[in-house]
C-alpha positions as CSV (number, residue, x, y, z in Angstrom):
1,M,43.6,84.1,145.3
2,E,41.6,81.3,143.7
3,D,43.5,78.1,143.1
4,Y,42.5,77.1,139.5
5,P,44.4,74.7,137.2
6,R,46.5,76.7,134.7
7,N,46.4,74.2,131.8
8,Q,44.8,71.0,130.6
9,T,47.5,68.8,132.2
10,E,47.0,70.4,135.6
11,F,43.3,70.1,135.3
12,E,43.4,66.3,134.4
13,N,45.8,65.6,137.2
14,R,43.8,67.5,139.8
15,F,40.3,66.3,138.9
16,A,41.1,62.7,137.7
17,T,38.6,61.1,140.1
18,D,35.1,61.8,141.4
19,E,36.5,61.9,144.9
20,A,38.8,64.8,143.9
21,C,35.8,66.6,142.4
22,R,33.8,66.1,145.5
23,E,36.6,67.4,147.8
24,Y,36.7,70.5,145.6
25,L,33.0,71.1,145.9
26,V,33.1,70.6,149.7
27,A,35.8,73.3,149.9
28,L,33.7,75.6,147.9
29,R,30.4,75.0,149.8
30,W,32.0,74.9,153.3
31,P,35.3,76.9,153.1
32,E,35.5,76.8,156.9
33,G,34.8,73.1,157.1
34,F,31.5,71.2,156.9
35,I,28.7,72.4,159.2
36,C,25.6,70.3,159.5
37,P,22.7,72.3,158.0
38,R,20.3,70.8,160.6
39,C,22.1,71.1,163.9
40,G,25.2,73.2,163.2
41,N,27.6,70.5,164.4
42,G,31.0,70.3,162.7
43,C,31.8,66.6,163.3
44,F,31.0,64.3,160.4
45,G,31.8,61.2,158.5
46,K,31.3,60.1,154.9
47,T,29.3,57.3,153.3
48,K,30.4,55.3,150.3
49,R,28.1,57.3,148.2
50,G,29.9,60.5,149.2
51,L,27.2,61.9,151.6
52,M,28.3,63.9,154.6
53,V,26.9,62.3,157.8
54,C,26.6,64.4,161.0
55,H,28.0,62.6,164.0
56,L,25.5,64.3,166.3
57,C,22.1,64.2,164.6
58,R,23.0,61.6,161.9
59,Y,21.7,64.0,159.2
60,Q,23.0,63.1,155.7
61,A,24.0,66.0,153.5
62,S,24.6,65.7,149.8
63,I,27.5,67.7,148.4
64,T,25.7,68.2,145.1
65,A,22.2,69.1,146.5
66,G,21.0,72.4,145.2
67,T,23.7,72.5,142.5
68,I,23.6,71.9,138.8
69,F,25.0,68.4,139.6
70,Q,22.0,67.3,141.7
71,D,20.2,64.2,140.4
72,S,22.8,63.7,137.6
73,R,23.8,60.1,136.9
74,K,26.9,61.2,135.1
75,P,30.2,61.3,137.0
76,L,31.5,64.6,138.4
77,T,34.7,64.2,136.3
78,L,32.6,64.5,133.2
79,W,30.8,67.6,134.5
80,F,34.1,69.2,135.4
81,R,35.5,68.5,131.9
82,A,32.4,70.2,130.4
83,I,33.0,73.2,132.7
84,W,36.7,73.3,131.7
85,T,35.9,73.0,128.0
86,M,33.4,75.9,128.2
87,T,35.5,78.3,130.3
88,G,39.0,77.4,128.9
89,Q,38.4,78.9,125.5
90,K,37.8,82.5,124.6
91,T,35.1,81.5,122.1
92,G,33.4,79.1,124.5
93,A,32.1,75.9,123.2
94,S,28.9,74.8,121.4
95,A,26.7,72.0,122.6
96,L,27.8,69.9,119.6
97,A,31.4,70.4,120.6
98,I,30.6,69.4,124.2
99,Q,28.8,66.3,122.9
100,R,31.8,65.3,120.7
101,I,34.5,66.0,123.2
102,L,32.9,64.3,126.2
103,G,31.3,61.5,124.2
104,L,27.8,62.2,125.5
105,G,25.1,60.0,124.0
106,G,22.9,62.7,122.5
107,Y,22.8,66.4,121.5
108,V,19.9,67.1,123.9
109,T,22.0,66.0,126.9
110,A,24.9,68.3,125.8
111,W,22.5,71.2,125.2
112,T,20.9,70.7,128.6
113,W,24.3,70.7,130.3
114,M,25.3,73.9,128.4
115,H,22.0,75.6,129.5
116,K,22.6,74.7,133.2
117,L,26.2,75.8,133.1
118,R,25.4,79.1,131.4
119,H,22.7,79.8,134.0
120,A,25.1,79.0,136.8
121,M,27.7,81.4,135.4
122,V,25.4,84.4,135.8
123,V,26.4,86.5,138.8
124,P,23.5,87.3,141.1
125,G,23.0,91.0,141.7
126,R,25.5,91.9,139.0
127,E,26.1,95.6,138.3
128,R,24.0,97.1,135.6
129,L,25.6,98.6,132.4
130,R,26.6,102.2,132.5
131,G,28.1,104.9,130.3
132,E,27.2,104.8,126.6
133,V,25.3,101.6,125.7
134,E,24.3,100.3,122.3
135,V,21.2,98.2,122.1
136,D,20.1,96.0,119.2
137,E,18.0,93.0,118.4
138,T,18.8,89.7,116.8
139,F,17.0,86.4,116.0
140,M,18.1,83.0,117.1
141,G,17.0,79.9,115.2
142,A,17.1,78.1,111.9
143,P,16.5,80.0,108.6
144,E,12.8,80.3,107.5
145,Q,12.0,80.0,103.8
146,G,10.6,83.2,102.4
147,R,10.6,85.1,105.7
148,H,13.0,87.8,106.9
149,G,13.3,90.3,109.8
150,R,10.5,90.5,112.2
151,R,8.1,88.5,109.9
152,M,9.8,85.3,111.1
153,I,7.6,83.2,113.4
154,N,9.8,80.3,114.6
155,K,12.8,82.3,115.7
156,T,13.4,83.7,119.1
157,M,14.1,87.5,119.5
158,V,17.0,88.4,121.7
159,I,17.9,92.0,122.8
160,V,21.6,92.7,123.2
161,A,23.0,95.7,125.1
162,A,26.7,96.4,125.0
163,E,28.8,99.1,126.8
164,K,31.0,101.1,124.5
165,N,34.6,100.9,125.6
166,G,36.6,103.2,123.4
167,P,36.8,101.5,120.0
168,G,35.9,98.2,121.5
169,I,33.0,96.6,123.4
170,G,32.7,96.4,127.2
171,R,30.3,94.3,129.2
172,I,27.3,92.8,127.4
173,R,23.8,91.8,128.6
174,M,21.4,89.7,126.6
175,R,17.8,88.9,127.2
176,R,15.1,86.9,125.4
177,V,12.0,89.0,124.6
178,R,8.5,88.1,123.3
179,D,8.6,90.6,120.4
180,G,10.2,93.9,119.4
181,S,7.4,96.1,120.8
182,A,8.1,98.9,123.3
183,K,6.0,97.0,125.8
184,S,8.5,94.1,125.7
185,I,11.7,96.0,125.4
186,H,11.3,99.0,127.7
187,P,11.0,97.0,131.0
188,L,14.5,95.6,130.3
189,S,16.1,99.0,130.6
190,G,15.5,99.1,134.3
191,N,17.0,95.6,134.7
192,L,20.0,95.9,132.4
193,L,21.0,99.6,132.4
194,N,22.1,102.0,135.1
195,R,20.2,105.3,135.3
196,E,23.2,107.1,134.0
197,A,23.5,104.9,130.9
198,R,22.9,106.7,127.5
199,C,21.5,104.6,124.6
């Protein structure tokens, strides 16, 4: 069973420092203990910058390398708060809310973080939708004066597929598409829907 904080107080207590955040990442990346990616040795030390140093070959491994935290100059505590804010609410959080709550300098930074976090939340090889599936399109972007529907030029078209679950909605998949043509939409059916799915 995963050991997650149950509320804001537990979260703040557990991840109050960057060191606590790093220890959590180490446990996630190397659940059986750190193993040097170069020589396979399990004996290591740590630098002041938080790098794992192999005692045998002296290779320095970064805990954040290959993650969404790589090359970020912001503290891990701030990243963890962003993750908690996004996942701790049923409705999620907007980039504007993330910017305001965390005190980030600009909207672009908050939007970039949101994009990285959403990408990281996608499960690789996830199961396709099955059963009865409803598919529709929508447009994302600001209103365009005098333009409606598919005549809009500055908006992005998104296809949404949702499993029917009795009177409610089951799992959902969304994908950005170039346009509403069959050529753009039909290839998505193989990626999003199980062969048994009925649209």
